[in-house]
C-alpha positions as MATLAB code, in Angstrom:
seq = 'MNAQSVLNHLAANVREELAAKRAALALIEAQEGAVARCDMDAFEAGLERMRVHLEGDRRREQKRQRLIEQLAAAWQVAPGTLTLGSIAIRFGAQGDELRGLRGELRQVVADVARRNRRLSALLGMHRRLNRDVLKVVLGAEGGAEPTQAGSLVDARA';
ca = [
       0.000    0.000    0.000;
       1.458    3.390   -0.936;
       1.695    6.296    1.500;
      -1.313    8.149    0.034;
      -3.465    5.045    0.387;
      -2.334    4.627    4.000;
      -3.182    8.292    4.627;
      -6.684    7.745    3.210;
      -7.175    4.670    5.417;
      -5.854    6.573    8.415;
      -8.292    9.456    7.786;
     -11.147    6.940    7.514;
     -10.024    5.380   10.791;
     -10.013    8.777   12.508;
     -13.504    9.546   11.126;
     -14.670    6.223   12.554;
     -13.007    7.068   15.870;
     -14.745   10.448   15.911;
     -18.133    8.809   15.407;
     -17.336    6.307   18.162;
     -16.289    9.024   20.625;
     -19.503   10.919   19.904;
     -21.437    7.704   20.567;
     -19.478    7.276   23.819;
     -20.500   10.790   24.794;
     -24.152    9.857   24.253;
     -23.679    6.698   26.345;
     -22.132    8.708   29.176;
     -24.996   11.214   29.037;
     -27.472    8.324   29.255;
     -25.559    6.973   32.273;
     -25.790   10.379   33.947;
     -29.528   10.398   33.359;
     -29.902    6.889   34.795;
     -27.971    7.900   37.916;
     -29.988   11.087   38.322;
     -33.239    9.084   38.050;
     -31.859    6.327   40.330;
     -32.682    3.843   37.559;
     -30.315    0.956   38.254;
     -31.669   -1.180   35.404;
     -30.932    1.570   32.879;
     -27.536    2.147   34.489;
     -26.590   -1.549   34.265;
     -27.819   -1.739   30.658;
     -25.703    1.328   29.900;
     -22.661   -0.350   31.446;
     -23.104   -3.315   29.139;
     -23.455   -1.011   26.101;
     -20.272    0.770   27.185;
     -18.376   -2.543   27.498;
     -19.363   -3.454   23.939;
     -18.440    0.028   22.769;
     -14.980   -0.171   24.367;
     -14.229   -3.388   22.481;
     -14.584   -1.381   19.262;
     -12.092    1.168   20.641;
      -9.443   -1.537   20.890;
     -10.092   -2.710   17.333;
      -9.829    0.822   15.917;
      -6.665    1.510   17.911;
      -5.023   -1.672   16.598;
      -5.941   -0.759   13.014;
      -4.606    2.790   13.473;
      -1.385    1.406   14.940;
      -0.898   -0.920   11.956;
      -1.378    2.006    9.562;
       1.124    4.124   11.495;
       3.593    1.228   11.436;
       3.256    1.049    7.639;
       4.036    4.758    7.321;
       6.931    4.424    9.759;
       8.416    1.619    7.692;
       8.011    3.614    4.466;
       9.637    6.688    6.056;
      12.230    4.654    7.967;
      11.342    6.088   11.371;
      10.269    4.494   14.629;
       6.468    4.079   14.825;
       6.444    5.666   18.277;
       7.695    8.937   16.829;
       4.674    9.359   14.559;
       1.486   11.063   15.704;
      -1.544   12.135   13.703;
      -0.195   15.684   13.784;
       3.288   14.732   12.628;
       1.851   12.546    9.863;
      -0.343   15.419    8.656;
       2.693   17.712    8.612;
       4.758   15.190    6.631;
       2.007   15.018    4.003;
       1.787   18.797    3.666;
      -1.371   19.952    1.891;
      -2.467   16.343    1.414;
      -2.580   16.044    5.209;
      -5.037   18.924    5.691;
      -8.022   16.595    6.137;
      -6.150   14.528    8.725;
      -5.088   17.716   10.503;
      -8.708   18.867   10.723;
      -9.917   15.453   11.886;
      -7.189   15.425   14.526;
      -8.447   18.742   15.893;
     -12.032   17.489   16.008;
     -10.926   14.281   17.698;
      -9.001   16.196   20.365;
     -12.109   18.253   21.148;
     -14.452   15.267   21.323;
     -12.002   13.296   23.492;
     -11.774   16.294   25.837;
     -15.592   16.380   25.991;
     -15.709   12.656   26.788;
     -13.109   13.081   29.542;
     -15.031   16.016   31.015;
     -18.321   14.082   31.011;
     -16.596   11.036   32.516;
     -15.280   13.193   35.371;
     -18.758   14.607   35.871;
     -20.316   11.128   35.932;
     -17.631    9.970   38.356;
     -18.374   12.900   40.672;
     -22.112   12.165   40.476;
     -21.528    8.494   41.316;
     -19.245    9.482   44.184;
     -21.905   11.809   45.541;
     -24.525    9.034   45.373;
     -22.164    6.587   47.072;
     -21.443    9.019   49.919;
     -25.122    9.887   50.272;
     -26.101    6.218   50.444;
     -23.360    5.514   52.970;
     -24.483    8.429   55.145;
     -28.143    7.360   54.984;
     -27.191    3.809   55.919;
     -25.153    5.068   58.851;
     -28.156    6.999   60.136;
     -30.659    4.188   59.509;
     -28.475    1.457   60.945;
     -27.241    3.658   63.754;
     -23.632    2.689   63.122;
     -21.655    3.230   66.277;
     -18.438    5.184   66.318;
     -18.633    6.044   62.623;
     -18.235    2.398   61.539;
     -19.005    1.593   57.938;
     -22.555    0.255   57.427;
     -21.190   -2.928   55.861;
     -19.451   -3.697   59.148;
     -22.442   -2.805   61.329;
     -24.793   -5.602   60.279;
     -26.383   -7.330   57.317;
     -28.162   -5.793   54.386;
     -30.665   -7.719   52.307;
     -31.288   -7.061   48.632;
     -35.004   -6.244   48.597;
     -35.246   -7.130   44.901;
     -34.156  -10.733   45.553;
];
């Protein structure tokens, strides 16, 4: 495969990655909604969808790495030295699309990271709230954790 063909495949891979990151953002937003509604079934279903989604991340990453390795071999450089930005620069004007996709991808990844932190904070708040309620209800002595103060029964079982 010539360098231009690899560049085209790499741009297609980044477009696919962009679509996947946007889908991940939607999954995270759905998880936030499930937590806010205290809908454990929706939350667990969302976790399963996220697991499936993350498997696709690995596949795309492996494909992107193979493409970068092909360019590295053609340019006689170490694959670890190549990034999307450096590849776009090496291609000059032909790399403009990749350069633009790289910028979009950076923004979407930053959005995903921000939403993940927000979801993590929301889950932490719920965990602390539940722990505090259990301490009050169970009357845990000396600030002991509720799990050490007695037995809890899953009411759904």
